[in-house]
C-alpha positions, 0 to 999 in steps of 0.5 A, a space after each residue: 345213771 348209766 354209771 350206777 347202773 354199771 356200778 350195780 352190775 359190777 357189784 352183782 359180779 363181785 358178789 356172784 364170783 365171791 360166792 362161788 369161790 367160797 362154795 370152791 373153798 367148803 368149811 374153810 371159809 363159809 359166807 355165813 361164818 364172815 363178819 358182815 362189815 369185812 364181806 361188804 369191805 371186800 366187795 366194796 374194794 373189788 368194786 372200786 377196782 372195777 370201776 377203776 379199770 372201766 374209768 381206765 379203759 375210757 381214758 386216751 391211751 396214745 399221745 396226741 402227737 401220734 394222730 395222724 401219722 400213724 399210716 405209712 405208705 411203706 408199711 402198707 406197699 411192703 405188706 402188699 408186694 409180699 401178699 400178692 408176690 408182685 416185683 417190687 419196684 416201688 421201694 428205694 433198695 438196690 437189688 445188688 450188693 454194695 462194692 467189695 471194698 465197703 464189704 471188705 472194710 466191714 468184715 475187717 471190722 466184724 473180726 476187729 477185736 472186742 472193740 469193735 462190739 462194743 459202744 462207741 462215741 455217742 455222737 459219732 465213731 471217731 473214724 468215721 466223723 473225721 473221715 467225714 469232716 476231711 472229705 466234706 470240708 473242701 466240697 462246702 468251703 468251710 472247715 468242719 469240725 469233726 466232734 462238732 459239727 457232725 452227728 452220726 445216726 441210724 440212717 438219714 432217717 434218723 438225722 431228719 427226725 432228730 432235726 425236726 425234733 431239735 429245731 421246730 417248735 410247737 406252732 412253727 411253720 416248715 416249708 416243704 417243697 413237693 413232691 416230697 419223701 414222704 416222713 417230712 410232713 409227719 416228723 414236722 407234726 410231731 414235733 408240733 409244727 405246721 407243714 406248709 407246701 410250695 409245689 415245683 411246677 413243669 414248665 412246659 413239656 415235661 421231658 425231663 426233671 429239669 423242667 419241674 420248676 421252683 417258684 420263687 414268687 410262691 415261695 416267698 409268699 409263703 413265708 410268714 413270721 412263724 415260718 422256722 425252716 425251709 426243707 428242700 431235697 436234692 437230687 428230689 425224690 420222686 422226681 429226680 430233679 438236682 437243683 441248680 445253682 442259681 435256684 439253690 441261691 434263690 432259696 439261700 437268699 431268702 433264708 438268710 432274709 428272714 433268719 430261716 433254717 434250712 433242712 437240705 436232704 442230700 442222701 443222693 448227692 453221688 448220684 446225678 446222670 447227664 452232666 448234672 452237678 449236685 450243689 450243697 446249699 450249705 457251701 453258698 455264702 451265708 448258709 452254713 450257719 443256718 444249714 442242716 445237711 442230711 446224708 446217707 452212708 446207705 445210698 451213698 455205698 448202696 448198703 441200706 441196710 447198714 442204716 449209717 447216716 449223718 447230719 452235718 452243720 454249724 456245731 451251734 445247730 448240730 448241738 441241740 440235735 445231738 441233745 435228742 439222739 442222746 435221749 433216744 437212739 444214743 448210739 449207732 452200730 460201732 462195725 458198720 460206722 468202722 467201715 464207712 469210714 473206710 470207705 470215705 478214705 478210700 473216696 477221699 484218695 480216689 475222688 474224681 479218679 475213674 475208680 472211684 465209685 462215686 463215679 462207677 456207680 452213677 455210670 451203672 445206674 444211668 444204664 439202668 435208667 436208660 433200661 427202664 425208660 425203653 421199657 415204661 414207653 414200650 407199653 405207652 407210659 411217658 417217663 420224666 428222665 430224672 437227673 439224679 437218685 434212684 427213682 424215674 416218675 412216668 406219666 400214665 396219662 394215657 392208660 389211667 382214668 382221664 378224670 384224675 388230672 391234679 398236679 401229681 396225681 397222673 404220675 407213678 414212680 418207679 425205682 430202677 436201682 435194681 438187676 433181676 428185679 428189673 428184668 423181672 418188671 421188663 418182662 411182665 410189662 412186656 406180656 401185659 403189653 401183648 395182650 392190650 
């Protein structure tokens, strides 16, 4: 009955509009001069159009894969920071410039003639993939094929997207070690997979990110016949944990035993402190063939806005990610890739020396880490010293509601990769402490 009433109402509105239109045109087409059948036919067509429009508006517009993934903490956070004009220590990007040598390489690329402004190879600018292959072959202990084993992406974010889209099928389970970077779960969901979580747990007093450990028994218990991959992030965001070789070996043993893939997010690989050493899980025996290693020029050279990332692994795995890439983004900015290639060439020559940016940047950031920790301690918070990365978490139990005592509810994350922003935050916390 509701549909009939709606149709009748639509017919009434059509007749009313028709009458008004004919009054406006006057003698050119008086209503009584039209054949009765034509009048009804036109009204019938209009009614059908209205009914069709009504049915279209009731049809689902969005694909179901977008259900539950429409919210993003950083979209909300950015809006709040802008609205309230606060000092933003939440988001992970430097407030200082990249090193002069990489800026100069970018400027040179931009002024390097027409080819730098046009498309380059879809899967990675040849000079860049050759530099990456040369640089990382010795680190992973495997001769990397520049053209087969590397995919250059629009930031590490797109590398992760391509990995999940290419390798996770409907119904596959993907084990994610938590706490984790917020995009892993929605990307798994959009690929049709199911995220399964295994937490890092504190062992005793939590003074360092190294005090958070992954239980081998708990991880093994989550593996089922549907498990496709394990996702790790080392150094970890947000805790700053740098996985030790024995921890990575435990994960590798499970991957090999159950024929699983490993997606290893290593964007902070050069940012380790207090003597912690980053180890690539792909370098362990039997893991090159089943690991996708994700890297970031933004984090490597403090140029997050350039959005140059990569995925590295066996060509037999990377080729599937190339299929996703060529049918979505297809291509990354040529000039930025050219500059990053020059950056890696320089670092290859200086690797391990005091002049290497990969030595200088973590030394600088370690000082900023110490400064933020002291600042947080001065207002009664308990920082957990990170072994690597951009971030520090702090226990806010002393100033938070005592009802919040879940696994991570009493921790908040701060980014210490800042200059003037860190100074401003220190001043705000100092004033707040004095008012208490």
